[in-house]
C-alpha positions in Angstrom: 194.5 117.4 -86.8 196.3 119.7 -85.4 193.6 122.7 -85.8 191.4 120.4 -84.1 193.8 120.2 -81.5 194.7 123.6 -81.4 191.0 124.8 -81.0 190.5 122.2 -78.2 193.2 123.6 -76.3 192.1 127.2 -76.6 188.8 126.2 -75.2 190.3 124.4 -72.2 192.3 127.2 -71.4 189.3 129.4 -71.8 187.3 127.5 -69.4 190.1 127.1 -66.9 190.5 131.0 -67.2 186.6 131.2 -66.5 186.9 129.0 -63.8 190.2 130.9 -61.8 188.1 134.0 -62.5 185.2 132.9 -60.8 187.5 131.4 -57.9 189.0 134.7 -57.5 185.8 136.8 -57.3 184.4 134.1 -54.5 187.7 134.4 -52.5 187.5 138.1 -52.9 183.7 137.9 -51.7 184.7 135.7 -48.8 187.7 137.9 -47.8 184.9 141.0 -48.1 182.6 139.0 -46.1 185.0 138.4 -43.3 185.8 142.0 -42.7 182.6 143.3 -43.0 179.9 140.6 -42.7 179.4 141.4 -38.8 178.0 145.1 -40.5 175.4 143.5 -43.0 172.8 141.9 -40.6 172.1 145.3 -38.9 172.4 147.0 -41.9 169.8 144.7 -43.8 167.7 144.5 -40.8 167.8 148.5 -40.2 166.9 148.8 -44.1 164.0 146.5 -43.8 162.6 148.2 -40.6 163.0 152.1 -42.4 161.1 150.2 -45.5 158.4 149.1 -43.2 158.3 152.3 -41.4 157.7 154.1 -44.8 155.1 151.8 -46.0 152.9 152.2 -42.7 153.3 156.0 -43.3 152.2 155.7 -46.8 149.0 153.7 -45.9 148.2 155.3 -43.0 148.9 158.9 -44.4 146.8 158.2 -47.7 143.7 156.4 -45.9 144.4 153.4 -47.8 141.3 151.3 -48.4 142.1 148.0 -50.0 141.1 145.1 -47.8 142.2 146.8 -44.8 141.0 150.1 -43.7 143.9 152.4 -42.5 141.4 155.6 -42.1 142.3 155.3 -38.3 145.6 154.1 -38.1 147.9 156.8 -36.8 150.9 158.0 -39.0 154.5 157.3 -37.2 154.8 160.7 -36.8 152.0 160.7 -34.2 153.3 157.5 -33.0 156.6 159.5 -32.2 154.7 161.9 -30.2 152.8 159.7 -28.1 155.8 157.5 -27.7 157.6 160.6 -26.6 155.1 161.9 -24.2 154.7 158.4 -22.7 158.6 158.5 -22.1 158.3 161.4 -20.0 155.4 160.0 -18.2 155.7 157.9 -14.7 152.4 156.0 -15.1 154.0 154.5 -18.2 156.7 153.6 -16.5 154.4 152.2 -13.8 152.9 149.9 -15.8 155.9 148.7 -17.6 157.8 147.8 -14.1 154.3 145.8 -13.1 154.3 144.0 -15.9 158.3 142.9 -15.5 157.4 142.2 -12.1 154.7 139.6 -13.1 156.8 138.2 -16.0 159.6 137.6 -13.9 157.8 135.7 -10.8 155.6 134.0 -13.4 158.3 132.9 -15.7 160.9 131.9 -12.2 158.3 129.7 -11.3 157.3 128.1 -14.6 160.8 127.5 -15.4 161.7 125.4 -12.3 158.6 123.5 -12.0 158.8 122.9 -15.7 162.5 121.4 -15.7 161.6 119.4 -12.5 158.3 117.7 -13.9 160.2 117.8 -17.5 163.1 115.8 -16.4 161.0 113.3 -14.1 158.6 112.4 -17.1 161.4 112.2 -19.3 164.0 110.0 -17.2 161.3 108.0 -14.9 158.7 105.8 -16.4 156.4 106.1 -13.3 156.3 109.8 -13.4 156.0 109.5 -17.3 152.9 107.3 -17.0 151.5 109.5 -14.3 151.5 113.2 -15.4 152.0 112.8 -19.3 148.3 112.2 -19.6 147.8 115.4 -17.6 150.2 117.6 -20.1 148.9 116.1 -23.2 145.3 117.0 -21.9 145.8 120.3 -20.7 148.8 121.6 -22.9 146.2 122.4 -26.0 144.0 124.7 -24.1 145.0 128.4 -24.7 146.1 130.3 -21.7 143.4 133.1 -22.5 140.6 130.4 -22.1 141.7 130.0 -18.4 141.3 133.7 -17.5 137.5 132.8 -16.4 138.1 130.0 -14.4 141.3 131.7 -13.0 139.6 134.4 -11.7 137.3 132.2 -10.0 139.8 129.8 -8.3 142.1 132.4 -7.2 141.3 135.1 -4.4 142.5 138.0 -6.1 142.8 139.2 -9.9 146.7 139.6 -9.4 147.1 135.9 -9.1 144.7 135.4 -11.6 146.9 137.5 -14.1 150.2 135.3 -12.5 148.8 131.9 -12.9 148.0 132.8 -16.7 151.0 134.0 -17.4 152.9 131.0 -15.3 151.0 128.5 -18.2 151.9 130.2 -21.3 155.8 129.5 -20.0 155.1 126.2 -18.5 153.9 124.0 -21.2 157.1 124.9 -23.8 159.4 124.5 -20.9 158.2 121.1 -19.6 157.9 119.7 -23.4 161.5 120.9 -24.8 162.8 119.6 -21.5 161.4 116.2 -22.2 162.7 116.0 -25.5 166.0 117.3 -24.3 166.0 114.4 -22.0 164.9 111.5 -24.0 167.6 112.4 -26.7 170.4 112.2 -24.5 172.7 109.8 -26.1 172.3 106.2 -24.6 176.0 105.8 -25.0 177.1 108.5 -22.9 174.6 107.1 -20.0 176.4 103.8 -20.4 179.7 104.8 -20.3 178.9 106.6 -16.8 177.2 103.6 -15.5 180.4 101.8 -16.3 182.5 104.2 -14.7 180.4 103.6 -11.2 178.3 106.8 -11.6 174.9 106.4 -9.6 171.6 107.6 -10.8 171.8 110.9 -9.3 175.2 111.4 -10.9 174.2 110.2 -14.5 171.2 112.8 -14.1 173.1 115.6 -12.6 176.7 115.1 -14.9 175.1 113.8 -18.0 171.5 113.8 -18.6 171.0 117.8 -17.6 174.1 118.7 -19.4 172.8 117.1 -22.8 169.5 118.2 -22.2 170.3 121.8 -21.6 170.1 123.3 -25.3 166.7 121.8 -25.4 165.4 123.2 -22.2 167.3 126.9 -22.8 165.3 126.9 -26.2 162.0 125.9 -24.8 162.4 128.6 -21.9 163.0 130.9 -24.9 159.8 129.9 -26.6 158.0 130.1 -22.9 159.0 133.8 -22.4 157.5 134.5 -25.6 154.1 132.9 -25.1 154.3 134.1 -21.4 154.3 138.0 -22.6 151.4 136.9 -24.6 149.4 135.3 -21.6 150.3 138.1 -19.6 149.2 140.9 -21.7 145.8 139.1 -22.3 145.3 139.0 -18.8 146.1 142.6 -18.1 144.0 143.7 -21.0 141.2 141.4 -19.6 141.1 141.8 -15.3 144.1 144.0 -14.8 144.2 147.7 -13.3 148.3 148.3 -14.5 150.7 146.6 -16.5 151.4 147.4 -20.2 148.4 145.0 -21.4 146.2 147.4 -19.2 147.9 150.5 -20.8 147.4 148.9 -24.6 143.8 148.3 -23.6 142.9 151.5 -21.9 144.3 153.4 -25.1 141.9 151.6 -27.0 138.7 152.6 -24.7 139.7 156.3 -24.9 140.2 156.5 -28.6 144.0 157.5 -28.1 145.2 154.8 -31.3 148.7 156.5 -31.1 149.0 155.2 -27.3 147.7 151.6 -28.3 150.9 151.4 -31.1 153.1 152.5 -28.2 151.9 149.8 -26.2 152.5 147.0 -29.0 156.2 148.6 -29.6 156.5 148.1 -25.6 155.4 144.8 -25.3 157.3 143.1 -28.5 160.5 145.4 -27.4 160.1 143.8 -23.7 159.5 140.1 -24.6 162.4 140.3 -27.3 164.9 141.8 -24.5 163.4 139.3 -22.2 164.4 136.4 -24.5 167.9 138.0 -25.1 168.2 137.6 -21.6 167.9 133.8 -21.6 170.2 133.6 -24.4 172.7 135.4 -22.6 172.4 133.2 -20.0 172.6 130.3 -22.1 175.7 131.3 -23.5 178.1 130.4 -20.9 176.2 127.4 -20.0 176.8 126.0 -23.6 180.5 126.8 -23.6 181.1 122.9 -23.6 178.9 122.4 -26.7 180.9 125.0 -28.6 184.2 123.0 -27.8 
């Protein structure tokens, strides 16, 4: 019996020792992560990009043919040379500036109208009955499908491109605004009314602040979609812009410039979305406590 008790006590002590060791290691990892955790995301992201570029260089440099044909794909070195040349060209900056002006104008109009219509549909049943059928019917139509009709109904190609870009941002903003308004807790609305708030006070002091996270998320999604729509419009009907730059490079068999245009579009779209997140941060200070 004594031997058995001693054996059980020994096993218990070893188990407790292993548990304490695991907890110490876990605490050490947490302490290290608390001090260096902010470094890990850029390190891991940078390493992933480097590996992607190395893979790209290998398949393009060796002309790999497996399902996809990489014979005509320029190498990272060629694209880097083309990018440096583009950064020294005024025409490149002019194309970027034209696209930024188009996206800014179209997105601002889409944001204002999208929030107004989304709040109206989400808050007032008469507006919901009248407008939501149009939203649900038109929303699934891809923006690129509107290009022939836009060319017909708008007097100039420039206005057609702006309209197509507007559509890309409009529907995500509308739908997310509707969702945010409808998700506003009824208890908050009833409490405001109990305190004597009018319908307009309820809308501006309760509903819109509660819906703001959804509205800004819709704006971020809409920004990405609007860049897609803008580039499609510039490729088909534009005479300037980064989409036109990319399509013109394809027509002139300047494959390196195609990738320069693609990288530029990705960077501009990412920066535009980050601007929305930067604007959202102070607006949602109340949500962070």
